[in-house]
N, C-alpha and C positions, 0 to 999 in steps of 0.2 A: 504494500500500500504506500509505503514511504516513497518508493521509486516512481510509482504511478503519479502520486501527488507532485513530486518534483518535476516530472516531465510535462505536466499539463496545467499546473497552477497559474502560469502566466497567460494561458489561453482561456481562463475562466473557470477551471475546475475548482469546486469547493468540496472539500472532503470533511466529513464528520465521522469519527469512529464512535461506536457504541460498545462499551464493555459491559458484560453481564456482571452480576453480583459476585460471582466466584472470584476470589482474590482481588477484589476491587481496591482494597486498601494498599496493594502494591502497585497499582496502575500508574499513579503519579510518578513514582520513582522510575518505573520502567520507561515511561514516555520521555522523561528527562534524560535517562541514560542512553536511550536509542535515538535521541534528538528528533523526535517526531514533531513535525512542524504544523500539524493540523489539530484541531480540538478533539478531545475524546470525552464523551459523556459516560457517566456511570448509570446503568439501568439497574439500580439497587432493588427495585420492587418488581422487576420483570415486565413492566408495562409495555415497553417497546418490543420486547421479544414476543409478547402475546399479540400486540397490535399487528405486527408484521408476519405472524405465524412462522417464526424462526424455527427451523427443524434440524439445523446442523451448524457447526462452527468451523471456520468463519462462514458467514452468510453475507451476501452483497445485494444491496438494493440501490437502484439508481433513480434519482429524482431529476427531472429535466429542468431546463431554464424557467419554465412556467410554473414550477412548484408541484407538478404532478408526478406520481410514481410512474416511471416508464419501463423499468425492468426489475424483476424480482427473482430472488433465489439464484443468482448467477454463480457460475464456477469461476475460479481464479483465471482460467484460460480465456474467458469471455470478456473480462473487464476492459482490457485495452481497446478492443474493437468497439465496444459499446461507448466508451468515453470518447473515442475519436469521432464516432458517428454523431453523437449528441453535440459535441463542440462545433461541428460543422453547421448545425442548424442555427437559424437566425432566432434571436430572442423574440418571444411574443410581444406584440404591441403593448406599450404601456409599462414595459419592464426596462430596467437599466442593466447594463453589463457591469459586473463587479470590477472595481479598480484592480489593476494588476498587482498581484502579491498581497492584496488586502486580506487579512485573516485575523482571527482572534488568537491570543496566546494559547499554546498547548497547555494541557493540565500539568501542574507541577512547575510552571515557569516562575 
């Protein structure tokens, strides 16, 4: 994920990791140690896992520029092609393109 993010962040990719409640107390240290540059949320109550019907780990869900879920339950091998495809699409009318490199600080920063 880190490599994918670094490759496409300047083209508009916004990535948010969601970590489950298992070992969540160690996630901040791990993110800092691994120099993960995107935010990671902790799903301590399992609400995100339930809402997206997560059935395996890792699981990937891609939301398009318009804020709608476009791809669900992707395999690692599919991510690059999906991201490339969606980044080529024009943003829907009334939306703005994120500023290059604009992102929140990662957890533990």
